C-alpha positions in Angstrom: 221.8 100.4 81.7 225.3 100.0 80.4 227.6 102.7 79.0 227.3 101.2 75.5 223.8 102.4 75.1 225.1 105.9 74.1 227.1 104.3 71.3 224.1 102.5 70.0 222.4 105.7 69.2 224.9 106.7 66.6 225.4 103.2 65.1 223.8 102.3 61.7 222.8 99.0 60.1 225.3 99.7 57.4 228.2 99.8 59.9 227.5 96.2 60.8 229.9 93.7 59.5 227.0 91.6 58.1 225.3 94.5 56.3 224.2 93.8 52.8 225.2 97.1 51.2 228.4 99.2 51.3 228.8 103.0 51.8 228.1 103.9 48.2 225.1 101.7 47.7 222.5 104.5 48.3 224.3 106.7 45.7 224.2 103.9 43.2 220.4 103.2 43.9 219.6 106.9 43.7 218.7 107.1 47.3 221.0 109.8 48.2 218.9 112.7 46.5 215.9 114.2 48.3 212.5 112.9 47.0 211.7 116.3 45.7 214.2 116.0 42.9 212.9 114.3 39.7 214.2 110.7 39.2 216.8 109.9 36.5 215.4 108.6 33.4 215.3 104.8 33.0 218.1 103.2 31.1 217.2 102.3 27.5 217.1 98.5 26.9 220.1 97.1 25.0 219.4 94.6 22.3 221.2 91.4 22.7 222.1 89.0 19.9 220.2 86.2 21.5 216.8 88.0 21.9 214.2 88.1 19.2 210.5 88.9 18.8 208.1 87.0 16.5 205.1 88.9 15.3 202.4 87.0 13.5 199.9 88.8 11.2 197.4 86.0 11.0 194.0 87.5 11.1 192.3 84.3 12.5 191.5 84.6 16.3 192.9 81.9 18.5 190.4 79.3 19.6 188.4 80.3 22.5 189.1 78.5 25.8 186.1 76.5 27.1 184.2 78.7 29.5 182.7 77.3 32.7 179.2 78.3 33.2 178.4 80.3 36.4 177.1 78.0 39.2 173.2 78.1 39.5 171.8 80.1 42.3 170.5 77.0 44.0 173.9 75.5 44.1 175.4 78.7 45.7 172.6 78.5 48.2 173.5 75.0 49.0 177.2 75.8 49.3 176.2 78.6 51.7 174.0 76.3 53.8 176.7 73.5 54.0 179.2 76.3 55.0 177.0 77.6 57.9 176.0 74.1 59.1 179.7 73.1 59.1 180.7 76.1 61.1 178.0 75.5 63.6 179.1 71.8 63.8 182.7 72.9 64.3 181.7 75.5 67.1 179.6 72.9 68.9 182.5 70.4 68.8 185.0 73.0 70.0 182.5 73.8 72.8 182.2 70.3 73.9 185.9 69.6 73.8 186.6 72.6 75.8 183.9 71.7 78.5 185.3 68.1 78.5 188.8 69.4 79.2 187.9 71.6 82.3 
């Protein structure tokens, strides 16, 4: 071990020249207080001149989106059967490929 190992014990990521924060970043983010203290209230949103909200008082509901019917139980059974047969075929193919490469 080199003598620099002792120096690494007291170094921090924030001390690195490529660190993504500076020394007062934890304070700005509110990370300098213990978790037992209540958090500061959130800032109230400020209204900007470019933002607007449109409200419609139209009582007619929007048209319903077409609903896909649930697949029939026999098609689900067919899907499971195809899945299991496919998995067994893949396992058999892998088995014979490994045996051929030995």
